[in-house]
C-alpha positions in Angstrom: 1.8 -0.9 -21.2 4.5 -2.9 -23.2 5.0 -6.4 -23.1 9.1 -5.5 -22.0 7.6 -4.9 -18.9 6.1 -8.7 -18.1 8.9 -11.5 -17.0 6.7 -14.0 -18.9 5.4 -14.2 -22.0 2.0 -12.8 -22.6 -0.3 -15.7 -23.4 1.0 -17.5 -20.7 -0.6 -15.1 -18.4 -3.8 -15.2 -17.0 -5.9 -11.7 -17.3 -6.1 -11.4 -13.7 -2.0 -11.9 -13.3 -2.3 -9.1 -16.2 -4.8 -6.7 -14.4 -2.5 -7.3 -11.1 0.5 -6.6 -12.6 -1.1 -3.3 -14.1 -1.7 -2.1 -10.6 1.3 -2.9 -9.1 3.4 -1.1 -11.9 0.6 1.6 -11.4 1.3 2.2 -7.3 4.9 2.0 -8.0 4.8 5.0 -10.3 2.5 6.7 -8.2 4.4 6.6 -5.2 7.5 7.3 -7.1 5.3 10.5 -7.9 4.8 11.1 -4.6 8.5 11.3 -3.6 9.4 13.3 -6.5 7.0 15.6 -5.7 7.7 16.1 -2.2 11.7 16.4 -2.9 11.1 19.3 -5.6 8.5 21.0 -2.8 11.1 20.8 -0.2 13.7 22.2 -2.0 11.5 25.0 -3.5 12.0 29.0 -2.7 9.1 30.0 -4.3 6.0 29.5 -1.8 3.2 29.6 -4.7 4.9 26.9 -6.7 5.8 24.7 -3.7 1.9 24.9 -3.0 1.0 23.7 -6.3 3.8 20.8 -6.0 2.2 19.9 -2.6 -1.2 20.0 -3.9 0.1 17.5 -6.9 1.8 15.4 -4.3 -1.1 14.9 -2.6 -2.9 13.9 -5.8 -0.5 11.2 -6.4 -1.2 9.8 -3.0 -5.0 9.7 -3.5 -4.3 7.7 -7.3 -1.9 5.5 -5.1 -4.5 4.8 -2.4 -7.1 4.1 -5.2 -5.0 1.6 -6.9 -4.3 0.1 -3.5 -8.1 -0.1 -2.8 -8.6 -2.2 -6.0 -5.7 -4.5 -5.1 -7.1 -5.1 -1.7 -10.5 -5.8 -3.7 -8.9 -8.2 -6.2 -6.5 -10.1 -4.0 -7.2 -12.1 -0.5 -3.3 -11.5 -0.1 -3.5 -7.6 0.0 -6.5 -7.9 1.9 -5.3 -9.8 4.7 -2.5 -8.1 4.9 -4.3 -4.7 4.8 -6.5 -5.9 7.2 -3.6 -6.7 9.7 -1.3 -3.6 8.9 -3.2 -0.5 8.1 -4.6 1.5 11.1 -2.8 -0.6 13.8 -0.9 0.7 16.7 2.4 0.1 18.1 5.4 -1.0 16.6 4.7 -2.7 13.3 7.0 -5.7 13.7 5.1 -6.4 16.8 1.5 -6.4 14.9 3.3 -8.9 12.6 4.3 -11.4 15.7 1.0 -10.7 17.1 -1.2 -12.1 13.9 1.3 -14.7 13.1 1.4 -15.7 16.8 4.9 -15.0 16.9 4.5 -12.6 20.1 2.3 -10.4 21.6 1.8 -7.1 19.2 -0.9 -4.2 18.6 -4.2 -5.5 17.4 -5.1 -5.8 13.6 -7.4 -3.7 12.4 -10.2 -6.2 11.3 -12.6 -7.7 13.0 -11.5 -11.2 11.9 -10.8 -13.3 14.7 -7.1 -15.0 14.5 -8.3 -17.8 16.7 -5.9 -17.0 19.5 -8.6 -14.4 21.4 -8.6 -10.0 21.0 -5.1 -8.6 21.1 -7.1 -5.0 21.6 -5.5 -3.1 24.2 -2.5 -4.9 24.5 1.0 -3.4 25.1 
């Protein structure tokens, strides 16, 4: 990783911030690769090559999720938002409104109380 990818001089950044940056850049690159493979597979006319491209896309999704899990484990804000949104149901904006008290939305997937009672089963 070159220092040009950082917005601040390296000596001003903590190791935690540098590692977070590495994870963020890696996640972005994995998602870009998913997009590229999806487009190539959809345009492909050879069934065997298409299968290879789809396999490659799925591998990139695995890599992205592994990086997202690292971010969840190492960033309380990522963990909080993942607990709110991943596995939720209903309109996504409704999930946010329910979690922030801005309205009734779908239930967050975690068992952490938001202090407003359970939203499970709310529509």
